[in-house]
C-alpha positions in Angstrom: -11.7 -62.5 21.3 -8.8 -60.0 20.8 -9.7 -59.9 17.1 -13.3 -59.1 17.9 -12.3 -56.2 20.2 -10.1 -54.7 17.5 -13.0 -55.0 14.9 -15.4 -53.2 17.3 -12.8 -50.4 17.8 -12.5 -50.0 14.1 -16.3 -49.8 13.6 -16.5 -47.3 16.4 -14.0 -45.1 14.7 -15.7 -45.3 11.4 -19.1 -44.4 13.0 -17.5 -41.5 14.8 -16.3 -40.2 11.4 -19.9 -40.4 10.1 -21.4 -38.3 12.9 -18.6 -35.9 13.7 -19.8 -33.3 11.2 -22.9 -32.8 13.3 -21.3 -32.3 16.7 -21.5 -28.6 17.9 -18.2 -26.8 18.5 -18.9 -26.5 22.3 -18.1 -29.8 24.0 -21.3 -29.6 26.1 -23.7 -28.4 23.4 -26.3 -30.7 22.1 -28.3 -30.5 18.8 -32.0 -30.0 19.1 -34.0 -33.0 17.6 -34.7 -32.2 14.0 -31.6 -30.0 13.5 -29.8 -32.7 11.5 -32.7 -33.3 9.2 -33.2 -29.5 8.8 -29.5 -29.1 7.9 -29.8 -32.0 5.3 -32.8 -30.4 3.7 -31.2 -27.0 3.7 -28.1 -28.2 2.0 -30.0 -30.3 -0.5 -32.0 -27.3 -1.5 -29.4 -24.6 -1.5 -26.1 -26.4 -1.9 -26.8 -29.4 -4.1 -26.1 -31.9 -1.3 -26.7 -35.5 -2.5 -26.2 -38.1 0.2 -25.6 -41.6 -1.0 -28.1 -44.2 0.4 -27.1 -46.7 3.0 -26.7 -50.3 1.8 -25.0 -53.5 2.7 -21.5 -52.2 1.9 -21.5 -51.0 5.5 -19.6 -48.0 7.0 -17.6 -47.1 3.9 -20.8 -45.6 2.3 -21.6 -43.8 5.5 -18.1 -42.3 5.7 -18.6 -40.9 2.2 -21.9 -39.3 3.2 -20.4 -37.7 6.3 -17.5 -36.3 4.2 -20.0 -34.9 1.7 -22.1 -33.3 4.5 -19.0 -31.7 6.1 -17.9 -30.3 2.7 -21.4 -28.8 2.1 -21.5 -27.3 5.6 -18.2 -25.7 5.0 -19.4 -24.3 1.6 -22.5 -22.8 3.3 -20.4 -21.3 6.1 -18.0 -19.8 3.6 -20.9 -18.2 1.7 -22.3 -16.6 4.8 -19.0 -15.5 6.2 -19.1 -18.0 9.1 -16.2 -19.8 10.7 -15.5 -22.8 8.3 -15.6 -25.8 10.6 -17.8 -28.2 8.7 -19.7 -28.6 12.0 -23.3 -27.7 12.7 -22.5 -25.2 15.4 -25.2 -22.8 16.8 -24.3 -19.9 14.5 -24.5 -22.1 11.4 -27.9 -23.5 12.5 -29.2 -20.0 13.3 -28.5 -18.9 9.7 -30.1 -22.1 8.3 -33.3 -21.3 10.3 -33.7 -17.8 9.0 -36.4 -17.0 6.4 -35.0 -16.7 3.0 -35.2 -16.9 -0.8 -35.9 -20.3 -2.3 -33.2 -19.9 -5.1 -30.1 -22.0 -4.4 -26.9 -20.2 -3.3 -24.9 -22.3 -5.8 -25.7 -23.0 -9.4 -28.7 -25.4 -9.8 -29.9 -26.5 -13.2 -33.6 -25.9 -12.6 -32.9 -22.3 -11.6 -29.7 -21.6 -13.6 -29.8 -23.5 -16.9 -27.3 -20.9 -18.2 -26.4 -17.3 -17.4 -29.1 -15.3 -19.4 -30.4 -11.8 -19.4 -33.3 -10.1 -21.2 -32.3 -9.1 -24.8 -34.9 -6.4 -24.8 -34.5 -3.7 -22.2 -38.2 -3.0 -22.2 -39.6 -5.8 -20.0 -43.3 -6.6 -19.6 -44.8 -8.0 -16.4 -48.2 -9.1 -15.1 -49.7 -10.0 -11.7 -51.4 -13.4 -12.2 -52.6 -13.8 -8.7 -52.9 -11.3 -5.8 -52.6 -12.0 -2.0 -55.6 -11.4 0.2 -53.1 -10.1 2.9 -52.9 -6.7 1.1 -55.1 -4.5 -1.1 -54.5 -4.8 -4.8 -53.3 -1.2 -4.8 -50.6 -1.9 -2.2 -49.5 -5.1 -3.9 -49.1 -3.2 -7.2 -47.3 -0.3 -5.4 -44.9 -2.7 -3.8 -44.0 -4.3 -7.1 -43.7 -0.9 -8.8 -41.3 0.3 -6.2 -39.2 -3.0 -6.4 -39.0 -2.7 -10.2 -38.1 1.0 -10.0 -35.2 0.1 -7.7 -33.6 -1.8 -10.6 -34.6 0.6 -13.4 -32.9 3.4 -11.5 -29.7 1.5 -11.6 -29.8 0.2 -15.2 -31.3 1.2 -18.5 -34.5 -0.9 -18.0 -38.1 -0.1 -18.6 -41.0 -2.1 -17.1 -44.5 -2.2 -18.6 -47.5 -3.8 -16.8 -49.7 -5.9 -19.1 -52.7 -8.1 -18.5 -51.8 -11.2 -20.6 -49.9 -14.4 -19.8 -47.3 -13.7 -22.5 -45.6 -11.2 -20.2 -41.9 -11.6 -19.7 -42.3 -11.7 -15.9 -45.4 -13.3 -14.2 -45.8 -12.6 -10.5 -48.1 -14.8 -8.4 -48.9 -16.1 -4.9 -49.2 -19.8 -4.3 -49.1 -22.5 -1.5 -47.1 -25.7 -1.2 -46.8 -27.5 -4.6 -47.7 -25.1 -7.4 -46.5 -26.6 -10.6 -42.8 -25.7 -10.8 -41.2 -28.7 -9.0 -40.2 -26.3 -6.1 -42.9 -26.7 -3.5 -43.2 -24.1 -0.8 -42.8 -25.2 2.8 -45.5 -23.3 4.7 -45.0 -20.3 7.1 -41.3 -19.3 7.5 -38.5 -20.9 5.7 -38.6 -20.2 2.0 -40.6 -17.0 1.3 -40.4 -16.8 -2.5 -38.4 -17.9 -5.5 -37.8 -16.7 -9.0 -36.5 -18.0 -12.3 -33.9 -16.3 -14.4 -34.7 -14.7 -17.9 -36.0 -17.2 -20.5 -38.9 -18.8 -22.2 -41.9 -20.4 -20.4 -41.4 -20.0 -16.7 -38.2 -17.9 -17.1 -38.4 -14.6 -15.2 -41.4 -15.6 -13.2 -41.7 -14.9 -9.4 -43.7 -17.0 -7.0 -44.5 -15.8 -3.4 -45.5 -18.2 -0.6 -49.1 -17.5 0.2 -48.6 -19.1 3.6 -46.6 -16.1 4.7 -48.2 -12.8 5.9 -47.4 -10.1 3.4 -47.4 -6.4 4.4 -46.2 -3.0 3.3 -43.8 -2.9 6.3 -45.4 -4.0 9.5 -45.9 -7.4 11.1 -45.1 -10.1 8.6 -42.8 -9.8 5.6 -42.4 -6.7 3.4 -43.6 -7.6 -0.1 -41.5 -4.8 -1.5 -38.3 -6.1 0.1 -38.8 -9.7 -1.0 -40.0 -8.7 -4.5 -36.9 -6.4 -5.0 -34.7 -9.5 -4.2 -36.7 -11.9 -6.4 -36.9 -9.5 -9.3 -33.1 -9.4 -9.2 -33.2 -13.1 -10.1 -35.8 -12.4 -12.8 -33.3 -10.0 -14.4 -30.4 -12.5 -14.2 -28.7 -11.9 -10.9 -27.6 -14.7 -8.6 -27.2 -14.5 -4.8 -24.7 -12.1 -3.3 -22.4 -12.9 -0.3 -22.5 -9.2 0.7 -24.9 -9.0 3.8 -25.7 -5.4 2.8 -26.9 -6.4 -0.7 -30.5 -6.8 -1.7 -29.4 -10.0 -3.4 -28.2 -11.5 -0.1 -30.4 -14.6 0.3 -31.7 -14.2 3.9 -34.5 -11.9 4.8 -33.6 -9.2 7.4 -36.5 -8.1 9.6 -36.8 -4.3 9.8 -33.4 -3.9 8.1 -32.7 -0.8 6.0 -30.4 -3.0 3.8 -33.5 -4.5 2.1 -34.7 -1.2 0.8 -31.8 0.2 -1.2 -29.3 -1.4 -3.6 -25.7 -1.9 -2.4 -22.7 -1.3 -4.7 -22.6 -5.1 -5.2 -26.2 -5.1 -6.5 -25.5 -2.1 -8.7 -22.4 -3.5 -10.2 -24.1 -6.8 -10.8 -27.1 -5.3 -12.7 -24.9 -3.0 -14.7 -22.6 -5.8 -15.8 -25.7 -7.4 -17.4 -27.4 -4.3 -18.8 -25.0 -1.4 -18.6 -25.3 1.9 -16.8 -28.4 4.1 -16.9 -28.3 6.8 -19.6 -27.9 9.6 -17.1 -26.4 12.2 -19.4 -29.2 11.9 -22.0 -31.8 11.8 -19.2 -30.2 14.9 -17.6 -30.3 16.9 -20.8 -33.9 15.9 -21.6 -35.4 16.4 -18.1 -33.7 19.6 -16.8 -36.7 21.4 -15.3 -37.5 24.8 -16.7 -37.4 26.6 -13.3 -38.9 29.9 -14.5 -41.8 28.3 -16.3 -45.0 29.8 -14.6 -46.3 26.2 -14.2 -43.2 25.1 -12.3 -43.6 23.4 -8.9 -41.3 21.7 -6.4 -41.2 18.1 -5.2 -39.5 18.6 -1.9 -37.5 21.2 0.2 -35.4 21.5 3.3 -32.8 23.7 4.9 -29.5 21.8 5.1 -26.3 23.4 6.4 -27.4 27.1 5.8 -28.7 26.2 2.4 -32.3 26.1 1.2 -32.3 22.9 -0.8 -35.2 22.5 -3.3 -35.9 19.3 -5.3 -37.6 18.7 -8.7 -37.4 15.4 -10.5 -33.8 14.3 -10.2 -32.5 17.8 -9.8 -31.8 20.1 -6.9 -31.1 23.7 -6.3 -29.2 25.2 -3.3 -29.7 28.8 -2.2 -27.7 30.2 0.7 -29.6 31.6 3.7 -26.8 34.1 4.4 -27.9 37.6 3.4 -24.5 38.6 2.0 -24.7 35.8 -0.6 -28.6 35.6 -0.9 -28.6 35.5 -4.7 -26.0 32.8 -4.9 -27.7 29.7 -6.4 -26.1 26.3 -7.2 -27.9 23.5 -9.1 -27.3 20.1 -10.5 -28.3 16.5 -10.6 -29.1 15.0 -7.2 -26.3 12.4 -7.5 -23.8 15.3 -8.0 -24.3 16.3 -4.3 -25.9 13.1 -2.9 -24.3 10.2 -4.9 -26.3 7.5 -3.0 -29.7 9.0 -4.0 -30.6 8.5 -7.7 -34.4 8.6 -7.2 -36.5 11.8 -7.3 -37.0 13.0 -3.7 -40.7 13.2 -2.6 -40.2 15.0 0.7 -37.4 16.2 3.1 -37.0 17.8 6.5 -34.0 18.9 8.6 -33.2 18.9 12.3 -30.6 21.7 12.6 -29.8 20.7 16.2 -28.6 17.3 15.0 -27.0 18.6 11.8 -29.0 16.1 9.8 -31.8 16.0 7.2 -34.1 13.2 6.2 -34.9 12.6 2.5 -37.8 10.5 1.4 -38.4 8.6 -1.9 -41.3 6.2 -2.0 -41.0 3.7 0.8 -37.4 4.6 1.5 -35.7 7.4 3.4 -32.1 8.5 3.9 -30.3 10.3 6.7 -28.1 13.1 5.3 -25.3 15.0 7.0 -23.6 18.0 5.5 -24.9 17.3 2.0 -23.3 13.9 2.1 -25.3 10.6 2.5 -24.3 9.4 6.0 -26.4 6.2 5.9 -29.5 4.7 4.3 -32.0 4.4 7.1 -34.8 2.2 5.8 -38.5 2.1 5.3 -40.9 4.9 6.2 -43.0 2.4 8.2 -40.4 2.9 10.9 -42.0 6.3 11.6 -45.3 4.6 12.5 -47.2 5.2 9.3 -50.0 2.7 8.6 -49.4 0.2 5.8 -51.7 2.2 3.4 -49.1 5.1 3.3 -46.7 4.4 0.3 -44.9 7.8 0.3 -44.7 11.2 1.9 -45.6 14.3 0.0 -43.9 16.9 2.2 -42.4 17.3 5.7 -41.2 20.0 8.0 -39.6 20.0 11.5 -40.7 22.6 14.1 -37.8 22.6 16.5 -39.7 24.8 19.1 -42.1 21.9 19.7 -39.8 19.0 18.9 -42.4 17.9 16.3 -42.2 16.9 12.6 -45.2 17.4 10.4 -45.8 14.9 7.5 -48.2 15.9 4.7 -49.8 13.0 2.8 -52.6 13.7 0.4 -55.2 15.8 2.2 -54.0 14.7 5.6 -51.1 15.4 7.9 -49.4 13.5 10.7 -47.5 14.8 13.7 -44.4 13.0 14.8 -42.7 13.4 18.2 -38.9 13.3 17.6 -38.1 12.9 21.3 -40.4 9.9 21.7 -39.8 8.6 18.2 -43.5 8.0 17.7 -46.6 9.5 16.1 -48.7 11.7 18.3 -52.1 10.2 19.1 -55.2 11.6 17.3 -53.5 11.8 13.9 -53.8 12.0 10.9 -56.0 15.1 10.7 -57.2 17.0 7.6 -54.9 19.8 6.5 -57.8 22.2 5.8 -59.2 21.7 9.3 -56.0 23.0 11.1 -53.9 25.0 8.5 -56.1 28.0 7.7 -55.5 29.5 4.3 -53.4 26.5 3.0 -54.5 24.4 0.0 -55.6 20.8 0.7 -52.4 19.3 -0.7 -48.8 20.3 0.0 -45.9 19.5 -2.4 -42.9 20.7 -0.3 -42.2 22.5 3.0 -39.3 24.0 4.9 -38.9 26.3 8.0 -36.8 29.5 7.8 -36.5 32.5 10.1 -39.4 31.5 12.4 -41.9 30.8 9.5 -43.0 27.6 7.8 -43.0 27.9 4.0 -45.5 25.5 2.4 -45.2 25.0 -1.4 -48.4 23.9 -3.2 -48.5 23.9 -6.9 -47.0 27.1 -8.3 -47.4 29.1 -5.0 -45.3 29.5 -1.8 -47.3 30.2 1.4 -45.5 31.8 4.3 -47.2 30.4 7.4 -46.9 31.8 11.0 -47.3 28.6 13.0 -47.7 30.6 16.3 -50.5 32.7 15.0 -51.7 29.8 12.8 -52.3 31.9 9.7 -50.8 32.7 6.2 -48.9 36.0 6.2 -47.6 36.1 2.6 -48.0 34.3 -0.7 -45.4 34.4 -3.6 -44.7 32.4 -6.7 -42.9 29.2 -5.8 -40.1 29.6 -8.2 -39.3 33.0 -6.7 -37.0 31.0 -4.5 -34.9 30.3 -7.6 -34.7 34.0 -8.5 -37.5 33.9 -11.1 
């Protein structure tokens, strides 16, 4: 009898070893049914977990399985910067339940047969299948912006083609779709990609069971595509939560819309730095050319700042030094912004300016990038708006005017929302102004609207144009 009791105690201890990995840290916490299976599936997919099957050899096999589970949980916790307990605590399960990329966080032969990169820096791509969630135009725009993010950081050129021999093939699919990595329905895995190579190498698949958007309810196609295309170019997952190559999707996070230093270093290790010097010499705008026009303008810290391509000019507003003009590459003054600026506006009372490039915008303070702020959808633009043409803030009314094509929007800075009744047509409300605005800024009580080669001085109280000059007159031409 005593021998039987001892044997029961031994078995109980062994079983406790098997299940201890799944006990939450808090003594009174209980796992929700299904959490253990979710964790096993997650670790199999992303951390190469391989639990040995149970057989007649009894608890010894189960101990080995429990030890393997704990080891993989620790590995996952280490990757995400969690406390390494080997236990399925609530923080660990929360991370496991987040929507994410389907590429493993550790090397897996099907995704990482070796560490390749494209030999040719001119890379072709095609869209094999579109999603019905978005217009074809917005799908293409999202992919273009994602590709541009990487080509801005490395000497890469992307060419869209219409044949299946493209280096990178982008498509949308559901569940099993022919690559041995089935999708799992809404949530969970959003997309996956394969590193450079023949056949399926470089291809990107998006789960059609998700809702894809340009930045509203659902998942931002641009943000997910930027991440997956990093894999297509040869990058693995980053442990840096601020990196585009971090595996989890961040809802409404600015970190999805700009490359971190970790992303930039990773892509430049593979392909080198962009040829900025050659680009600078070849693309310096001829400011006094009679056909010259600006991309964006704002008044920042007593300087009229004007943008064209990847260049900027700064002219002081102080009358004593009126003719003093500085110029240079955008990155000389704003090192975090390598893209051409589409629009800009300043709020002098806050000492900040907002710079826009495609879907992205930055908050700038004293001509230094203070923080990358995110996607323009945060201002309340509809999904069809892919970029802003011009913007100007009218402090007297607390409003910011955004010009987009032939329309304009009015944004209430105090309420942080668009005014109702907009957009409206520019020509309906801005008498004497062309139907499209390239840049705008406010100075000495007037709004200056730059359209083509002309600069229009607009009195916003009288609602009329009071003067017209050549646009490049602001540069002393």
